[in-house]
N, C-alpha and C positions, 0 to 999 in steps of 0.2 A: 230363696227369698225371692219374692216377685219385685221386679225393679219398678220404681215409681217414676223414674225419669223418662220423659219423652219430650219432643219439641212439637207443641201444638201447631196446628195448620195456620192459625191466624197470627202467629207470631211475626211482628214486623221489625222488632229490634235485633236486626240480624247480627250485629257485631256482638252484642250480649248473649245471643243465642250460641254464637261460635265459642265464646269464652265459657259458657256453661258446659258446652260439649267438651272443651279441654278439661275442665275441672272433673266432669263425670268420668272421663277416660283415665285421668290420674287416679281418681278414687278406685275405679274398677281395677286398675293395675296394682293397687295396693301402695301407692305412694301417699304417705301420711299428709293430712291437711297442714299440720305444723308440728314443730317439735314438741314433745311432752314437757309439761311444766317442770317435772323434776329432772329434766336433762336427759332422760332416757330416749332412745329413739333418734337421737341427734345423727346417728349414722344413716338414718333413713331418708330424711329430707334431702333433696338433691343439693349439691353444692356447685357442680360444674355440669352444664347441659349443652348437648349439641342438637341443633334442629336441622334435620337433613332433608333439604327441599323446603326451605323456610318461607317462600313467598315473600311478602313485605314484612315478615317477622312477627305476625300477631301472636303465635304460640310462645315464641322466645320472650317477648316483652311481658306477656302475661305471667309466664312461669318465673322469670327473673324478679318481677315485682312481688309475686306471691311468696317466694321463698328467699329472696335476697340472695339469690345465687348468680353466678355468671352464666350467660348463654351465648353461644356461638352459632350463628346460623349460616348456611351455605345454600346458594342458588346459582343456576346457570345464567340468570337475567341480571345485567348490570343495573338496569333500572330498578329492579326489586331490591337489590343490595343497598343502593343509594337511598331509596325510599325508606327502607327499614331503618338505616342509620339516622336519617332526618327525624323520623317519628320517635326513635329512641331519645334522641337529643331533646325533642319537644316535650317528652314525657319525664325528662330527668333521669333516663335510665342508660345513657350513653356510657356511663362508667362500668355498667354490668354486661351490656350486650355489644356484640359486633357482628356485622353481616358482611359477607364477602362473596365473590364469584368463585365457585369451585365445583369440581365434579364429584358427585356422591359416590361414584365408583372408584375414585382416587382421592380420598379425602387428604387435605393438607395438614393432618393432625398426627401426633405421635400415637403409638399403641397405648392402650389402657389410660386414655386421658379423661374419660367422662363417666360420672356415675349415673347419668340419665341420658339415654340416646333416644330421641324423639323423632318420629317420622309420620307426619299427618298428611295424607293424601299426596304423596310423592312416589311411593312405590310403583303406582301404575304408569309412571313415566320412565321407569328404569329398564332398559333394554335386556340387561343380564341380571335376573333376580338373584342368582347365586353369588355373583360379585357384589351385589348390593348387601345381601345378608352378611357376606364375609366382612365387608367394610364396617357395617354397624357393629359387628361382633368385635372386630379388631380395635376399634376406637374406645369401646366400653372398658371400664375398670373391671378387674376381678371382683365379682359381687355386685357390679353395676346392672341397672335395669334397662332393658330394651322394650320400647313401645312402638309398635307399627300399626297405623290406622290406615287402611287402604281399600280402594275398590278392587274386587276380585270376581272371578267367575266361580260358580257353585263347585263344591266338591263332587267328585265322580262317585257314582254309586258303585257297589260291589258288582265286579264283572264288567263294568264299562272301560273301554280302553281310551275313550275321549269323549268330547262333547258332540252332540248331534250336528248333522250338516247345517241344519237351520240355525242352531246356536252360533256355529262358527262364522256363518254368513253374517249374522247380526253384529257380532264382535268386530268382524272385518270392516263393516260399515262405520262403526263407532271409532275404530282406530284411524280410519281415514279422516274422519271429521275432526278428531282431536289430536291427530299426529301421535298416536299412542302406539307403542311396541306391543308384542304379544301379551295376553293376560296370563295370570295364573290363579290358582285356588288358595284358600287359606290353609288347605292341607299340604299344598306345596311348600308354603312358608314354614308350616310346623316340621315337615320333613327336613328342610334346609337347616333349621335351628337345631333339631335333634342330631343332625350329622355333625354339628359344630359342638355338641356336648352341653347345649343349653340346659339350664335347670329351671324348675318351677314354670314350665310353659303353660300358658292359659290362653284360650281362644274363645271368641263369641262373635256372633252375627248380630249386628246392630241395625240392620236394614229396617226393621220395623220402627225403630226409634227415629231414624232420619227421615223416613219416607214422608210423613204429613208435611213437614217443614219444606222438604225438598220439592214436593209437588207444588206447594204454594209459590216457591221461588220460580219454578219453571212457568207457572200460569201468569206470574207477574211479569212486567216488561223491565225489571230491574237490571242493573248491570250484573249479569250472572257471574261474570268472571271474578268480580271482587268478592262475591259471597262464598262461592264454593271452592275458589282456588283450583278447581279441577282444570280449567282452561288457562294453562299458564302461558299460552302462546298468542295472546291477543288477537282475536279474530272478530268479525262482524257479529253483532247480536242476533242478526237473522240466521246466520250459520250456526251460531252458538245455540239458538232455540231449537234448531233442527237436531243438533247433536244431543241436546238435552232430551229431546223427544225420543231419540233412539235408546238413550240410557234408561229413560223411564219404562220403555217397552221391555227392555231386557230385565229391569228391576221387577216389573209386574209379572213376568214370566218365571221369576225365580232363578234367572240366569246370572244376574248381577247382584253382588252382596257388598255390603259395607262392612268389612271385616276388621276385627280388633285382635291383635296378637301381642302377647307380652311374655317376657322371660327374663332370667338373669344369667349373667355370665358366671361360670363357676368360679369360686374363690381361688381354688387351685386349678391351673391349666389341666385339662383332661389329657 
């Protein structure tokens, strides 16, 4: 079926655009909008969510509010964690959400804790993608859903052993500008999830959906950081604009993808 959802270029309500994106990703991943009237499907709406790389907690607050579930967010930034908790309090959600400083590669949660594991634009910051996926998997309940939305490089074609020298050069420049570790592809994520025995793996490239909105953001002199959550390390807007220009170049060349990946953890350990 053709998807009708896209973010138009002239959209200025950026906060709402981000919320719409969260809702569309949830829908795409098969998370129901609400429990069915007759009580069926109660098992499908999330009750305990973890937001891995939560920024100031926008996803967590929206999901907690939408489903009446609890949401725990982790970030490496004390400022973001504090701001997330303040905003939750202002919105009357502090009973449902909590934000703390923690490492996504060593989460302070027990195994099998969450029925929804959510990671929006944080995978690109993870230096060890395998460890990252292992942790997402570990804290998911059996039967729980994992959703990863992340910037990736393109999948390799059959017979390719790596990206081209030109592509590697551009990524290296972006990494320097954003302090990012090595990139991977959506394929790489899928292989890591398959190796964990993940079920119902689904993937899609949403670059074309995000592109018009994203280009508009870059053209405007808005605070890029707050909108895209991509630049989590507070740098000058001028430098940010240069980094965005590099990203856009990679994007236009088909090197950089806005990737969605979802799967469930098997009900029985494999």
